[in-house]
N, C-alpha and C positions, 0 to 999 in steps of 0.2 A: 424368434419373433420379438419385435420391440413394439411397445405401445406407449405413445406419449399423449394419447387422448386427443381432445379437440383444442388445437392451438392454431393461431392464425397470424398472417402477415398482411399488412394493409397496402393499399395502393391499386387503383384501377389501371389495368394494362401495364403495370410496372414490370421492369426487368427484375426478376426475383431469383434467389438461389437458396436452397434449403437441403439439409442432409440429416438423416436419422442416425448415421454413424460418422464420427469425426474423420475427415479426409476422404469421404466417399466421392466428393466432387473432384474430377480431375483438375489439376492446376494448369492454366495457360492454354488449354485446348479442349475441344469437345470430345474427340474420339481417339484417345491414345491407343497404341498397339495392345497394351494390357491395362485395363481399367483397375482402379483400386478395389480391393476385396474380391477380385475375380468377377466383377459385375460386367454386364453387357451394356453398351451404349446404344440408345435408340432415339431417333428424332421423331417427334410428332409435329407435323406441319398443319397449321390452320389456314394458311394462305399459300398461293403459288410461291415458289422459290424466288421469283423475280418481282414480287409485289414491292411497291415503294417502302422504304425503310420505316416510315411513320405508320404504315398499316401492316407490315409484315409480322405474322404471328407464328411462333414455333416454340417448342420446348424440347430440351434434351433430358431423357430419362435414363437413369442408371439402375438397371434391374437385375434380378437374380437369373431370370431367363428371358430371352426375347419374346415379345408377344406373338411371334409367328409360330410358336410351339403349341399347336393345337391340331386336332383332326379336322377333316373337311366340314364345311357348313352344309346343313340340310334344312329344308323348309320347316318352319314352325307355325302352327296354327295361330292366327292373329285376327280373330273376328272383330275385335274392338277398333282396329286401325283401318283407315280408309285412305287410299291414294288417288282415287278418281272422284273429283268433286263436281262432275257434270252429269251424273246418273239421274239425279232427281230434277223435277221441274223447279225452277227458281221460285223462291218465296219472298216477295218484297215487303211483307207485312212486318209491323212491329212485333217482336217475339220476346216472350219472357218465360223462363224456366223456374219452376219451384225447385227447392233444394234437391240435388241429385242423391239417390239412394246409395248407401254403402252396402256392398253385399254382405250377407250373413255367412255364406260358405267361405272357406279359406281362399283368399285372393291376395296375391302379392302385387307389387307396383306394376310389373310388366303386364300381367294378365288383367289388371284393373285399368289399363289405359283405354279410353273411349274417345274417339274423334267426334266432335260436334259439327265442325264446319272447316272449310279451308278453301284455298285457291292455288292455281298453278300446279306444278308437279316437281317432286324431288329429283327425278331423273334429269330434268333440264336445269336444276339448281335455281329455280325461280318460284317464289310463292311462300305461303305460310299455312299453318294449320292451328286450330285451337282444340285442345283436348281437356278432358277431366281425368284425374287418376282417383280411383275409388278402391281402397284396399284395406286389409286388416291383418295381413301376415307379412313377415319379413322375407326378403329374398335370401335363400340359403344356398351357399356354394354356387352362386350364380352372379354374373355381372352382365351389364348391358352397355352397348355403345350405339350412338346414333350416327350412321354414315350420311344421313340426309341433311343434317343441319344442327342448329343449337336448340336446346330446351331451356326456356325461362320458366321456372317452377315457382308457383305461388301457393304455399300451404294455406288451407282454410281451417281444417280440423286435424289435430294430431301433429306431433313433431316428427320430422324426418331425420334419421341417423344415416347419413350418406357416407359410404366409404368409396373413395376414388383412388385412381393410381397415384394421385398427387398428395393424398392425405385424406383426413376425415372432416366432414362438415355436419354440424347439427343445425337444422333449419326449422324454426318454429313459426306458427302463424304470426303475421305482421313482419316476417322476413321473406326474402326471396333468394333463390340461388339460380345460377346459370351454369349448366353443364354443356360445354361446347362440343362441336362436331368431333367425333372420334374418341372422346375421353370416356374411359370405362368407369362404371360406377355400379354400386349395389345399394339398395334402400332397405333399411330396417325400420319397423314401426312397432308401436305398442297399442293394439286395439284399433277401433275404427278410425280411418284416416282418409281425408278428402282434400282435393286441391285442384288448381287450374294450371294448364301449361300452354304457353305460347311458343310454337315451333317456327323457326324461320329457315328457309332453304338458301337464301341468296348470299348471305355473308354472316357477320357477327354483330352483336349488340355493342354500341358505343355510347358514350355520354353525349347528350345533345350540345351543340354549340350555344354559348351564352350570349353572344352578340352584345347589345347595349347593356345587358345586366352586368357585364364586367367579369372579373376574375372569380367571383364567389357566388354561390347560390345553387339552388336545386340540389342535386345529389353531388356531394363532394367526393373526389377520388379517394381520399384517405379513409373514408368510411366503408369502402369495399374490402372484404377480407378474403384472402386466399389461404388454403390449407398449407401446413408445413409437412415435410416428408414424414411418412409413416409407412411401415411395411410389415408384411408377414411372410415368413419362410415356411409355407405349409403345403405338404403333399395331400392331395385330395383324390379319391378314386374316380369321382365323376364331377369335376368342376365344369360348369356350363358357361360359355360365352354366347350371349345373344346379340346379334347385329340387326339393327333396323336399317334395311337397305332397299332403296327405291320403294318405300312404303310397305314393305313386307318384313316379317321377322324370320331370321335364320338362327340356328343354334349349332355350336361346335363344342366338342368335349375336349378336355385336357386333364392332366393329372396333377395340377398344382394351382394354387390361388394366383390370380393375375395381379393381386395387390402386393407385388414384390419389388416395388420401386424404392430403393434405399436413398436416393438423392435425385434432385432435378433442378434445372435452372431454365429460365426463359420467360416469355411474356404471354404464354398460352396455357392457362390453367383455369379450372373452375373457380367460382367465387360466390360469396353471399353478401347480402346487404340488408340492414335493418331499416325498415321504412320510417321509423321514428326519427331518423337522422336527416330526413329530407327537409331542406330549408325552403319554406314556402315563399314564393313571390306572388304578390296580389295587388289588385287595384285599391288605391287608398283615397280617391277623390270621387269618381262617379263611374258608372257602368261596370259591367261584368266582363272580366278578361277572358280571352279564349282559353280553352282547356290545355292548349299546348304548353302553357307556363307550368304545368304540373308533370311534365315528362321526366321520367327517371332514366330510361334507356331507350335508344332508338336503333333500328336496323335500316340504314339509308338505302334508297333505291338509286338508280343511275340518274334520275331526274332530281336536280338540286331542290332541296327543301321539302321533298316528298318521301315518305317512309314506306318501306315494305311493311314495317310494323313499329308502332310505338307502345311502350309500356308507361301508362299514365296513372297517377294516384290522386285521390281527393282526401287529404289528411285533415286533422283538426287544425283550425285557423281562425283568425278574426275576420269578420265582415264589417266594414266601416263606411262603405260608399254612401254618399248622399244623393237624394233624389233618384234612386236607382232601384229597379227590380233586381234583387240580389241573387236569387237562385239562377241556375243555368237557363239561358234564354231559349225560346222555341227556335228550332233551326232544322235545316236540311243540309246534309254534308256530302261532299264528294268522296268522303272516306267511309268505311264500314266501322261501326263502333260496337264492340262486345264488352259488356260490363259484368263484373263480378263483385260480390260483397264478402269480405273476410269476417267482419263482425259489425254489429250495430245496425243503424238505420240510415239509409241514403237520404240526403236532405230533400231531393226533388220528388221522391216517391217513398214515403215512409211506410206505406201499406203495400203488401204483396211482393216486395223485392226483399228476399230473405237471405241471410248468410248461407253460402253453399249453393245458391241459385245463380241465375244469370239473365242477361237480356241481350238482344241483338237488334240494332237499328241499322239496317243496310243502307248503302249509299243512296242519297236523295229521298229516303223515307223520312217524313217529318216526325219529330218527337220533341219532348220537352216536359216541363213540370205537369203533374196531374192537376185536376180541378181544385182539389183541396189546397195544394201547395200554392197555386196561383192566387187563390182568394186570400190566403193568409199573408203571403208576401206583398200583396197589393195594398193591404190595409194596416200592416203592422207599423209600429213606431220605429223610425229609422235612427237607431242609436247603435253604438258599437256592440256587437254580439258575437259570441263564440259559435262557430259552425263545425259540425261533425265531431264534436267531442264524444269519445267512446265509440267511434265509427271508423272503419277503414274500407273504402270502396276503391275500385281500380277500373281501368279501361285498357283493353287491347284494341288499338286503332290501326287500320291498314288501308292503304290506297287501293287494295284489290277487292273485287266483288267476291263475297264468300258464298260458297255453295254448301248447303246443309247435307248431312249424312242421314241414312235411315235411322241410325241410333239417335241422333240429335233431334230429329223432327218427329219420330214415331216410337221407336223401340223403348226409349227411356221413360216414356209416358209421363213426362214432367212439363210439357208445354202448357202454359196457362192460356186456355182458350178465351178467357175473359179479360185479357190484358188491355185490349182496345177500349174497354169500358172506362178506364181511368181518365180518358179525355172527353168522354161523352157529356159529362156534367158541366163543361165549360160554357158559360152563358154569354150571349151577345150583350156587350155594354156600349155599343155604338150609339151616339146621340148627335144627330145632324144639327141640332140647335145649340150645341156646345159653343161657348164663347170663351176666349182666353181672358184671364183676369187682367184688369188694368194695372199697370205698374204704378206703385205708390198709392 
């Protein structure tokens, strides 16, 4: 076994090559008759073989045993996961959840997965789901992979020590990581751990196009980090492989660790990103810009300019607009907006929206600042001011209508029944006798 710890190589979607032993990568070809060190060559494809070159995703893994060496899969109980989002009567109300409870009983990452809402279905490879992970125990001699799509993981409490076939990732709050379809991983934690997951079935997350912004801004490719090769040659009496397949969990047993990849190359690997590196673009003259300018990653749909899901953040920044109501404006949206809070206080609702909680404003359901925020922002002196210092909130936005699960709407017992009250104190200020000021 070799252990080089947490080391990374930068570049979003880059063609990468890494080896834990010198010469483990074959020279000049992918699949020689005999691989160096007696390794096995295995390709992991993230797209169809014939996908255009600019979107084609694959990685070559050079491992001690092929991943096919396991016993048959059998169903595994998975009460927290939901694949059918049409069972409940739809709920168009503004929804807010108080911080979700972390179990006191030993619970690892897999058993702590809880689906809140979603749309579409994994079998048809169309849709998305939003989950919480609530755990306190490390996965032991167990690895998971998602056959249905990609996991975008947002830690809120506790650091994740993630071992993957490609190497190791340490992901703390205010960082994110993406484990893509089919990539095996195991999560170790120390104590109570909580976070959010955006799962997409259609494709993979990409960086948004910058358009008139130009070449630089938002999330820069160089700030995304991929693991370097790390392996263990370890025999295990009962090593468990868990597959999330068509919304269900299955397990298979094998007698060795699956983290036996000595070298790999390609452009299909897990990655992490620190949200503090996001280069904010903002309005500097008047009016409040649309939240799309805060998009870190997007999973596009077949409809141009419309996403299956966007990951959007609201980081610390300056507000300098003149003659402008600076907080988010009141609006109704053809997208569904799920918000979470990693730490601090969200500017538009400082009371009631707490770290580890969430809110959902479904498509065309009106929402915006609460009464207190509106009053303060309408009367404050308009001078340059810092916004969201000490705070990190985010949004999962999707063009799909989200159906709630039993756990999300009832079982978790965290829905704030008084959420609607935050708008009830908004007063009528209409004055039919108002006259514009004369110029000069």
